[in-house]
C-alpha positions in Angstrom: 66.7 57.9 112.7 63.6 59.1 114.4 64.7 60.2 117.8 62.6 61.9 120.7 63.3 65.3 120.0 61.9 65.2 116.4 59.5 63.4 117.5 57.8 66.2 120.7 58.1 68.6 118.0 56.2 66.9 115.0 53.2 66.3 117.1 53.4 70.1 118.8 53.3 70.6 114.7 50.7 68.5 114.3 48.5 70.1 117.3 49.4 74.0 115.8 47.8 73.0 112.8 44.8 71.5 114.4 44.6 74.8 116.4 45.3 73.6 119.7 47.4 75.7 122.2 50.2 73.6 123.8 52.8 73.8 126.3 56.5 72.8 125.6 58.2 72.2 128.3 62.5 72.0 128.6 64.8 70.6 131.0 66.6 73.9 132.3 69.1 71.9 134.3 69.5 69.0 136.8 71.3 68.4 140.2 71.4 64.6 141.6 69.8 61.9 140.1 67.7 62.5 136.8 67.1 60.4 134.3 66.6 63.4 131.6 69.6 65.5 130.7 69.3 69.1 130.2 67.3 70.2 126.8 64.7 67.5 127.1 61.4 68.3 125.8 57.7 67.4 126.7 54.8 69.0 124.8 51.1 68.6 126.2 47.5 69.8 125.5 45.5 70.5 128.7 43.6 67.5 128.4 46.5 65.7 129.4 48.0 64.1 126.0 51.6 64.8 125.6 54.6 63.2 124.5 58.3 63.0 125.3 59.5 62.8 128.8 61.1 65.2 132.0 61.7 62.6 134.4 60.2 59.4 132.7 57.5 59.6 135.7 56.9 61.6 138.8 57.9 65.0 137.2 54.8 64.7 134.0 52.8 63.2 136.4 52.4 66.7 138.6 52.7 68.8 135.7 49.8 67.5 133.6 47.8 67.6 137.0 48.8 71.0 137.5 48.2 71.9 133.8 44.8 70.3 133.9 43.7 72.8 136.9 44.5 75.4 135.0 48.0 76.3 135.8 50.6 77.9 133.5 48.6 80.6 131.9 51.5 82.5 131.8 53.6 82.9 128.0 56.7 81.8 130.0 58.0 80.6 133.3 60.9 78.3 135.3 59.1 75.4 137.3 61.3 74.0 140.0 61.5 70.4 140.7 62.6 68.6 143.7 64.9 69.1 147.2 64.1 72.3 148.0 61.4 73.5 145.8 58.5 75.4 147.0 54.7 75.0 146.2 53.2 77.4 144.6 53.5 78.5 140.9 57.0 78.1 140.6 57.7 74.9 142.9 56.1 71.3 143.5 56.5 68.9 146.2 57.7 66.1 144.0 60.8 65.2 145.6 63.3 63.1 142.9 65.3 60.0 144.1 68.4 60.7 145.6 67.9 64.6 146.5 67.6 65.6 143.2 66.6 68.8 141.5 65.1 69.6 137.9 64.1 73.2 136.4 62.1 72.9 133.8 61.4 76.0 131.5 57.1 76.0 130.3 56.2 78.0 127.4 52.8 78.4 126.3 52.0 78.0 122.6 49.2 79.9 121.4 48.0 78.5 118.0 48.8 81.5 115.1 51.1 81.4 112.4 54.1 82.6 114.3 53.9 79.2 116.8 53.9 77.4 113.4 56.5 79.3 111.5 58.7 78.5 114.6 57.9 75.3 115.0 58.6 74.9 111.5 61.8 76.2 112.1 62.7 73.5 114.9 61.6 70.9 112.6 64.1 71.7 109.8 67.0 72.2 112.5 66.2 68.9 113.7 66.3 67.1 110.2 68.8 69.5 108.6 72.1 70.0 108.2 72.5 73.5 110.4 72.4 73.2 114.1 70.7 76.4 115.5 70.8 78.4 119.3 67.0 79.3 119.9 67.0 82.2 122.5 63.8 82.3 124.8 62.8 85.6 126.5 62.3 84.6 130.0 59.8 87.8 130.5 57.5 87.6 127.2 58.1 83.9 126.0 59.5 85.3 122.5 61.8 83.2 121.1 64.0 83.1 117.7 66.8 81.1 116.3 70.6 81.6 115.2 73.2 79.6 113.2 75.2 77.5 115.9 78.0 75.6 115.6 76.4 72.6 117.3 78.8 72.2 120.0 78.9 72.2 123.7 76.0 71.8 126.2 72.6 71.7 124.9 71.0 74.5 127.3 73.2 77.4 128.4 71.6 78.5 131.4 71.8 81.0 132.8 74.3 82.9 129.8 77.6 83.7 131.0 77.0 87.3 129.7 73.9 88.4 131.6 74.7 88.8 135.5 70.7 88.8 135.8 69.4 85.8 133.2 66.4 87.5 130.6 66.9 84.8 128.2 67.5 80.9 128.3 69.8 79.7 124.9 69.1 76.2 123.6 71.4 74.2 121.2 69.0 72.6 118.2 70.1 69.9 115.8 70.0 67.2 113.8 70.6 63.6 115.9 74.6 62.9 116.1 75.4 60.2 113.7 78.5 57.9 113.9 79.6 57.1 110.7 82.0 54.0 111.1 84.8 54.1 107.5 84.8 49.8 107.7 84.0 47.1 109.6 86.2 46.0 112.4 85.8 44.3 116.1 86.7 47.6 117.6 84.0 49.2 115.3 81.3 47.1 116.2 82.0 47.8 119.8 81.8 51.5 118.7 78.3 50.9 117.3 76.9 49.4 120.5 78.5 52.0 122.7 77.1 54.5 120.1 73.6 53.3 119.7 73.8 53.3 123.7 74.9 57.0 123.8 71.7 58.3 121.1 74.0 58.1 117.9 72.6 57.4 114.6 74.9 54.9 113.7 76.0 53.9 109.8 78.8 51.4 108.9 80.2 51.3 105.8 82.0 48.6 104.1 82.2 47.1 100.4 84.2 44.5 101.3 82.1 41.2 100.6 80.8 39.4 104.0 81.4 41.9 106.5 78.5 43.6 107.2 76.6 40.3 107.5 77.9 39.5 110.8 76.8 42.5 112.2 73.5 41.7 114.1 72.8 45.2 116.1 69.0 46.4 115.2 69.0 49.6 114.2 72.5 50.4 112.8 72.7 51.2 109.0 74.7 49.0 106.8 75.9 50.8 103.9 77.9 47.9 101.2 80.1 50.7 99.2 83.2 52.7 100.2 82.8 55.0 103.5 84.9 57.7 100.9 82.0 57.3 98.1 79.3 57.5 101.5 80.9 60.2 102.9 81.5 62.6 99.7 77.5 61.6 98.4 76.5 63.6 101.2 76.7 61.5 104.6 77.9 63.6 107.0 76.3 66.5 108.6 77.9 69.1 111.0 76.9 66.4 114.1 78.7 63.9 112.5 81.3 61.8 113.7 83.9 59.8 111.4 86.0 57.1 112.6 88.2 54.4 110.8 88.9 51.8 112.8 90.1 49.1 110.5 93.9 49.4 109.8 93.8 49.2 105.9 94.7 52.4 104.0 92.2 51.5 101.3 89.8 52.4 103.3 91.0 54.8 106.1 93.1 57.0 104.1 89.9 57.6 101.6 87.6 58.2 104.1 89.6 60.6 105.9 90.5 62.7 102.7 86.7 62.9 102.0 85.9 63.6 105.5 88.1 66.4 106.2 85.8 68.1 103.1 82.7 68.2 105.3 81.6 69.8 108.3 81.6 66.7 110.6 82.8 68.0 114.4 85.0 64.8 114.6 87.3 63.1 112.2 89.6 60.2 113.8 91.5 57.2 112.7 93.2 54.0 114.4 96.6 53.5 114.5 99.9 54.1 116.8 101.6 57.2 116.7 104.0 55.9 114.5 101.7 54.7 111.8 99.7 57.8 112.5 102.6 60.1 111.5 103.2 57.6 107.9 99.3 58.0 107.9 100.1 62.1 108.3 103.0 62.0 105.7 100.9 59.9 103.2 98.0 61.8 103.6 100.0 64.8 102.9 101.7 63.4 99.8 99.3 61.5 98.0 95.9 63.1 99.5 97.2 66.4 99.1 95.6 67.3 102.3 97.3 70.7 104.4 98.2 71.3 107.7 95.0 72.8 108.5 93.2 69.6 107.2 95.7 67.1 109.2 95.0 69.2 112.0 91.5 68.1 112.1 92.0 64.5 112.4 92.3 62.9 115.6 94.8 60.1 115.4 95.7 58.0 117.0 92.0 58.3 118.1 90.4 58.2 121.2 91.6 59.2 124.8 94.6 58.1 126.1 93.1 54.9 128.3 95.9 52.0 128.1 93.0 50.9 126.0 94.0 47.5 124.3 91.1 44.7 124.0 88.5 45.8 120.9 85.8 47.3 123.7 88.3 49.3 125.6 89.3 51.0 122.2 85.9 51.7 121.3 85.3 53.2 124.6 88.5 55.6 124.8 87.1 56.5 120.9 83.8 57.3 121.9 84.5 59.0 125.3 86.5 61.1 123.0 83.8 62.2 120.7 81.5 62.6 123.7 84.1 65.1 124.7 84.6 67.4 121.5 80.4 66.9 121.4 79.9 68.7 124.6 82.8 71.4 123.5 85.5 69.9 126.4 89.0 70.3 126.1 91.3 67.5 127.6 92.8 69.1 130.5 92.2 66.7 133.7 91.7 64.0 131.4 
């Protein structure tokens, strides 16, 4: 799936290889109305060519206008947009809808081997199976990567361990993936929700005719056992695996294989009674230990009192987003 982050970095790479100076902008924080979340990227050249988005309009226009006028020559700086922002080097008169505030990190990346190597590492993090944490020094603009669990907010700003922030930390990883183990009305609703949330969606089902009724452009359909797809490398650390069919031949085998992967969320639908029976069955026949069983979300989803397929799918995707954001169940 070619999603926006990867498009931005690949364009940055193309310009860097051509010897261009480029500006990489990252949304650091938002308050109030903002169409783009923290971590969103835009890359631009001095002539105004750009890829990506920060706000969907007004912020980009102001940034590109100031860039053309010669601003943002420093290796790195923070720019504040919206209500309360002061005009000048670190502010703008742009007013965001509903009094929103947007803070942006602007990095000037000069052409050279160091820039190329760093952008290549970002591309590998976005396409590979190992999430990274990107550290940017706010004084020098120097950046480096380290391995990361990939869960939690995309932007760690300001860092909890710094009274006076000197760095920005950004989580970089592959697009979130949802593997649906088997087709069902709940799975179809999950696929639709997940697409809206920006997930890459893959539905696996070997049963004849089950995938034919799925009419969601962009959803990958794989006519094989979900367990076979998972065992063949279908999961990375940004993957959620959910089984929503009530068919043990699909659900149980998928769970057995999924716990052997780095998937951040593994869940299966069923009542508490059915879940207890499944746990005993997976332990007895599947050889799963207590630690592996503890990784399974069963019953799946948040306790919303869901009844219909759409409600169950909503509860499931809400729980997946909760875990991906590194949030507990407290207060839910």
